[in-house]
C-alpha positions in Angstrom: 39.3 -21.3 -33.1 35.8 -22.5 -33.7 34.9 -21.8 -30.0 36.4 -18.4 -30.2 34.3 -17.5 -33.2 31.1 -18.8 -31.6 31.9 -16.9 -28.4 32.6 -13.8 -30.4 29.3 -14.1 -32.3 27.4 -14.4 -29.0 29.4 -11.8 -26.9 29.4 -9.0 -29.5 25.6 -8.7 -29.8 25.2 -8.9 -26.0 27.8 -6.2 -25.4 26.3 -4.1 -28.2 22.8 -4.3 -26.5 24.3 -3.4 -23.1 26.1 -0.5 -24.6 23.0 0.8 -26.3 21.0 0.5 -23.0 23.7 2.2 -21.0 23.8 5.1 -23.5 20.0 5.8 -23.3 19.7 9.4 -22.1 16.8 8.7 -19.7 13.7 6.8 -18.8 10.3 7.4 -20.4 6.8 7.7 -19.0 3.5 8.6 -20.8 1.2 11.3 -19.4 -2.4 11.4 -20.5 -4.3 14.7 -20.9 -7.8 15.6 -22.0 -6.2 18.3 -24.2 -2.6 18.5 -25.4 -2.7 22.4 -25.1 0.0 23.1 -27.7 2.7 20.7 -26.4 5.1 19.5 -29.1 7.9 17.0 -29.6 11.2 18.2 -28.1 9.4 20.6 -25.7 11.1 20.8 -22.3 10.0 19.1 -19.1 10.6 21.1 -15.9 10.7 20.3 -12.2 11.3 23.2 -9.8 12.5 25.4 -12.7 15.1 22.9 -13.8 14.9 21.1 -17.2 14.7 17.4 -16.3 13.8 16.0 -19.8 12.0 16.4 -23.1 8.8 15.4 -24.9 9.6 12.4 -27.0 6.3 11.9 -28.9 2.6 12.7 -29.0 -0.3 10.4 -29.7 -3.7 9.3 -28.7 -4.6 6.7 -26.1 -8.1 5.9 -25.0 -9.4 9.2 -26.5 -6.8 11.2 -24.6 -3.7 13.1 -25.6 -0.8 10.8 -24.8 2.5 12.7 -24.2 5.5 10.5 -23.9 8.4 12.2 -22.0 11.9 11.1 -21.4 13.4 12.1 -18.0 17.2 12.4 -17.8 18.8 9.5 -15.8 20.3 11.8 -13.3 17.0 13.5 -12.6 14.9 10.2 -12.4 15.6 9.6 -8.7 14.2 13.0 -7.8 10.7 12.1 -9.0 8.7 10.9 -6.0 5.2 9.6 -7.0 2.5 10.6 -7.1 3.3 13.2 -9.8 1.3 16.2 -10.8 2.2 16.8 -14.5 0.6 19.7 -16.3 1.1 21.7 -19.5 1.9 25.3 -19.2 4.0 28.0 -20.9 7.7 27.4 -20.9 9.3 29.4 -18.0 12.1 30.6 -20.3 10.0 31.3 -23.4 6.3 32.0 -23.0 5.6 31.5 -26.7 6.3 27.7 -26.3 4.5 25.1 -24.2 6.3 22.9 -21.7 5.4 20.2 -19.2 5.8 21.0 -15.6 6.2 18.2 -13.1 5.7 18.3 -9.3 6.6 15.4 -7.1 3.7 15.2 -4.6 5.4 12.3 -2.8 7.7 14.8 -1.0 4.7 16.6 0.6 4.2 14.2 3.4 4.2 10.7 4.7 6.7 8.0 4.1 5.7 6.9 0.6 7.8 4.1 -0.6 6.3 4.2 -4.1 8.7 4.4 -7.0 8.1 5.5 -10.5 8.6 2.7 -13.0 9.9 3.4 -16.5 7.1 3.0 -19.0 4.4 4.0 -16.6 1.3 5.6 -17.9 -0.1 8.4 -15.6 -2.9 10.9 -15.7 -1.9 14.6 -16.1 -3.7 17.4 -14.4 -5.2 20.6 -15.8 -3.0 23.6 -15.3 -6.0 25.7 -14.2 -6.5 23.2 -11.3 -2.8 23.5 -10.3 -3.1 27.3 -10.4 -6.2 27.2 -8.2 -4.5 24.9 -5.7 -1.4 27.2 -5.6 -3.6 30.2 -5.2 -5.4 28.6 -2.3 -2.1 27.7 -0.7 -1.0 31.3 -1.0 -4.3 32.5 0.5 -3.8 30.1 3.5 -0.3 31.3 3.9 -1.5 35.0 3.9 -4.2 34.1 6.4 -1.6 32.5 8.7 0.4 35.7 8.7 -2.6 37.9 9.4 -3.5 39.6 12.7 -6.9 37.7 12.6 -5.0 34.4 12.7 -2.9 35.5 15.6 -6.1 36.6 17.4 -7.6 33.1 16.8 -4.4 31.4 18.0 -4.4 33.5 21.2 -8.1 32.7 21.8 -7.3 29.0 21.5 -4.3 29.2 23.8 -6.2 31.1 26.4 -8.9 28.4 26.8 
């Protein structure tokens, strides 16, 4: 009886801790920004137009806005570092801010890097992201142009 009680006193707290850990809705990372740009607790975190998490808290770290986000467990594996995280308007409600995440690890190479829970990463400015996307669209337009076809033909004829 005494052994059962000691075992019960040990096993119950361990099981309770395991149950609490298993019920956690996701993993957290902190993203640092020069400016929080209106982001607030409970704002959505998107990747490719899909909600993958929420903002958990806001604070300051080393003079920067520290935005802690929780990514849903089932979405965590889809994050391939390095990440480009930026604050922009919510795609479903322009009156609210949200965080948008792009996994740059999918863009090329065989990066074996994994994102660790609790990581602290630097965010990027949304204007920079817009400029990069605009540049990419410009390149894409150029590749479809008659001028590009002319250049390709000139290269092939050499």
